[in-house]
C-alpha positions, 0 to 999 in steps of 0.5 A: 663873072668877068665884071665881078672879078674885075671889081674886086681885083684891085684889092690883091694888087694893093696888098702886093704894093704894101707887100713891097711888090710894085704895081708893074712888077706884080702885073708882069709876075701875075700875067706870066703865071697866067700865060704859063698856065695857059701854054700848059692847059692849051698846048695842044690847041696853039700851033704856029701855023694858026698864030702866024697868018694874015690875021696876026696883026689883029692878035698883036693889036689885041695884046698891046691894047689889053696890055696897056689897059690892064697895066694903067687899070692897076696903076690907077687903082694903086695910086687913086680912089677906086670909084673915081678911077673906074668911073673914068675908065667907064668913058670907054663907051665913048671910045668904043663908038669910035673904034667901032665906026672905023674898025667894025663899020657900025654906023652911029645912031641917035643913041650914039650921039647921046652916049657921046654927050653924056660921056663927055659931060660926065667927064667934064664935071668930074674933071673940072678944076677951079682954075678952069682946066678940064685936063685930069689932075692927077696921074691916077685920073690919066691912068683911068682914062687911058685904061678905058680907052685902050680897053675899048680898042681891045674890046673892038678888036677882039670882036673883029677877030673871028678868025682866032679862038678864045684861047689864042686871044687870051694868050695874046692878052697874057703876052701883051700885058707882060710885055707892056708892064715889063717894058714900064717897070724898067723905068722905075727908079726904085727896086721893083721888088722888096728883098724880103718878100714873104711866102704869103706875098708869092702865094698871092702872086700865084693866086692872082695869076690863076685868077687872071688866067680864068678871067682872061677866058671869060672875058675874051669869050664874052667879048667874042660873042657879044656886040662891042657896045653891049659888052661894055654895058654888061661890064658896068656891074664892075662898078657895083662890086667895086663900090661895095668892095671899096666901101668895106675895104677902104675909107675913100669917099667920092664928092657930090660932083664926082657922083654926078659926073659918074652918074652921067658916064654910067647913063652913057653906058646904059644908052650904048646898049641900045644902039645894037637894037636899031 
């Protein structure tokens, strides 16, 4: 369910951008809606004594890493090609292996090395430039890669945090995303919101915020009860949904080289599922 929603969520953010609400500002508003909804729904379950404990640092880490992951995702899909950004985002199994090794103590297996090889090989194919550079060539590429990196960190931290419930971790995500996006929006040179925002736009912001609320609960539940490397494979369904949606909603087309690199990255994610069976 989380992967399906994520595969479609880029589209309303593009509509909001066209309506005069910048990506960072739309992110702040929608996650504030999710936060306020969550505080209202879970007000009896959220207690300061449970938040301020010896594991608070895990909540902070989840919030900040998820904050950048979500903002970078929005910025990437707003300024780049949907499938290219998402495929670069799915380098996250590579980052998951690294974080899981140091934070969860998961030992790297043969399949782990295959994940690294396929992930890096796919990234090299997608990012290779005629002049010989392997660095991302655009702002959207950087956002896609950094979103995957921080998503992997949030994924592993959520798995590591068995002290806090799904509701509390979801609140941490909403707060983290709102704070990171607000900080980023302060750096924008233009007005973050058009002066003539319509009722339709306000309703769309509200709807996306409520969707984010439900999405966060679903994803946090999955991440808490699923091994980190398996969760990232389940999330691959997002690519299927995004590919179908992009085909019908945009005129974007990927090159053969991008498809080849993307296939290797997807293969790496599939390999990562086997690491928890050894």
